[in-house]
N, C-alpha and C positions, 0 to 999 in steps of 0.2 A: 808359418815360418819355421825354418830349421833353428837349432840352437845357435848356430853360428850367425844366422841372420838376426836373431834376437840380441845377441851380444853386440853386433854391429849397430843395431838400433839404440842400445844403451849408450854406446860410444857417442852417437849423435846427440842424445840427450845431454850427456856430460859436456860436450863441446858447446852446446846451446845455452847452458845454464851457468850461473855464477854464484848461486846460493844453494849449494847442495848439502843436504843433511842425510846422514846414514843412521838408520835405526836397526840395531842388531841384537842377536841373542846367542845362545850356546853354539849354534851351528857355525858361527864365525871361528870358534876356537877348537872345534873338533879336528880340524885339519892340522892343528898344532899338537894333537895328542891328548887334549883335555876332553873327557867324556861329557856328553850332554845328559839331560835328565829324562827325556821322554822318548827317545828312539829305542828300538828293540835291544840295543846294546848299551843303553844309557844307564845312569845311576839308579833309576827307579826300577830297573829290571835285574839288578844284581842282588845276590844273597847278602843279607845283613840281619842282625838280631832284631832291629826295628826298621820300619820303613824310613827311607831317607827324609821324607817330608815331615815325619815325626821327630827325627833326630835334629833336623835343622829348624826347630821351632824355639821360640823364646822360653816357653815353659820347660821344655826338655833341657835346654842349656842351664836353666836355674836348678832343676831337680836332679839331673843326671849329667853333671858337668864332665865327669871323667869319661863317660861313654860318648858324650858329644865330641870331646876332643880326640878320642880314639878314631872316630869316623872322620872328623874334620881334617886331621893331619894326614890321614891315609888317602882320602878321596878329594879334598878340596884344595890342598896346598900342592899344586903342580908347578913347583918353582923352576924346574928345568925346561919348561915349555918355552918355545921361541915363536915370535910372530911369524905368521904365514903370509902368503901373497895378498890376502884380503887386507890384513892389518897394514902391510907395507904400501899398498896402492892407495888406501884411504889417507895415510900420512902424506903421501906424495901429492894427492889432490888438494890437501890442506896447504901444503907448502906452495903449491901453484896458485893459491888464492881462489880455488874453485869450491872447496868444501868448507863450510862454516862451522860444522859441529858433528861429532859422533855421539849418538845416544845409545848407550849399551846396557843390557841387562846382566852382562858378565862381570865377574869380580876378580878376574885374573890379572888385570893391568897390562895386557899385551898390546892394547892400542897405544898406550903411552910408551911402552918399550920400543914400539915401531917408530915412534916420533910424533904421534898425534898430540896436540897440545890442548885443544878444546874438546874435552871428553866429559860427558855427563854420565856418571856411573850410578844408575838408578838403584842398584842393589848393593852399593858400597864396594869395598876392595879388601882383599886378603892382605894387602900390603900396609894397611893402617890398623893398628891394634893399640888399645889404650887400657891402662889400669883403671879399674872401676873405683878405686879408692883415692889415688892421687892424680890420675890423669896422665901419667907418663906414657910416652909413645914407645912402641916396640915394632920392629919390622917383621916380615913374614918368616924370615930365616930363624929368628929367635923363637917364634912360635913353633916351628917345625922341630927344632932341636931341643926344646924344653922337655924335660922328663915329666910325663903325666900331665897334670893340669898346669898350664903356664901361669907363673906367679911373678908379680913385680918384686923388686928389691925391697919395697915397703911391706910386702906380704899380701898386697891386694890381688884380686883375681883380674887377669887380663882378658878382655873381650875383643874379638875381631870387630872392625867397623864394617860389618856386613849386615844387610837387612834380613833378619830371620823371619820365618812364618810367625804371624801374630804381631809383628812390628810394623810401624808405618814408615813410608818412604820419607826421605829428607825433603822438606818443603822447598828449600832454595834450589835443590837439584831438579825437582819436578818443575818449578817455575822456569828455570833456565832452559830446560829441555823443551818445555811447551812453547816458549818464545822462539827458540831456534826452529822448531818444526813449523810454527805458524808463519815464519818469514821465509821458508825455503821455496825455491821454484822447482826443485827436483828433490823428491824424497825417495831414497832407496831403502827398502826394507829387506834385510838379509839374515838368513840363518836363524829364524825364530818362528815358532808355531803361532805366535800372537795369542797364547792361551793364558798368560799371566797378567792379571790386573792388580793395581791400576796402571802398570807400565804400558800395556798394549793400548790403553785408552788415549795415550798421547797422540796416536795416529789421527785422531779426530780433529786435532788442531791444524792439520794440513789443508791448505787451500790454494796450493801452487799449481804449476803447469803440468808436471809429469809425476806419476806415481809408478815406481818400478818395484816389483816383488821378486826376490831371488831366494828360493827355498826348495829343498828336495821334495818336501811333502806339501800338501795343500794347506792354505791358511784361510781364515775368514775374509781376508781382504783381496783374494785372488780376482774375484769378479769385478772389483772396483779399479783394478790396476790398468794402467795404460800399457804396461809391458810386464809379462809374466815369464820368468825363466826358472824352470825346475831343474836345477843343477847345483853343484857345489859352489859356494860363494867365492872361494879362492880362485877356482877355474874361471869364473865369469869376470871378476874384477881384474884378474890377471890378463884377461883378453882385451881389456880396454886401455 
């Protein structure tokens, strides 16, 4: 099938189903100008004093807090990014009663900015930040504009509510995402290499009718997909 025919097939799936779940990763936000981690121009391939996976670890946050925030503010807080066609179309499908949930590995909040309401953020969000001493909430703009290490007015260290390496995922978020995937009749996987666990393991809960994979590069689930489209997620979802 041509790409256009595959997009047409996806459109048929969407029309046929009423419990659609979207499972997405960094590729969903690259079209909004947010770099991903594993492509050739992603964060893992850029020059930095330490490897990004080292900087974005719990132990590095504790031991090298200033260097952590220098990287975090420059590379992770993309607050001027806007939702792209993928975010917008998923929000529209939810509004139409077709899509029941978005499960995302992204921390940028663009799904909510586009209007999605049922979003399971597996790895947290840059938009939630809490003082480790008193628990006071701070938004992402405060974190970006703070000089050096962001501190609470009580003097405590503020930590982003994002899941760092060496940290576990939130159990309630995992449970909600697993339930959504298990109840879906169409699961659309998009913009993810499915290389990060335990997040990628949530796909195993799917027992519905159609599995569609939309990603520019190959994924471990390609051979199990009812429909495989190797293209940009925004282009594909925009076409339906």
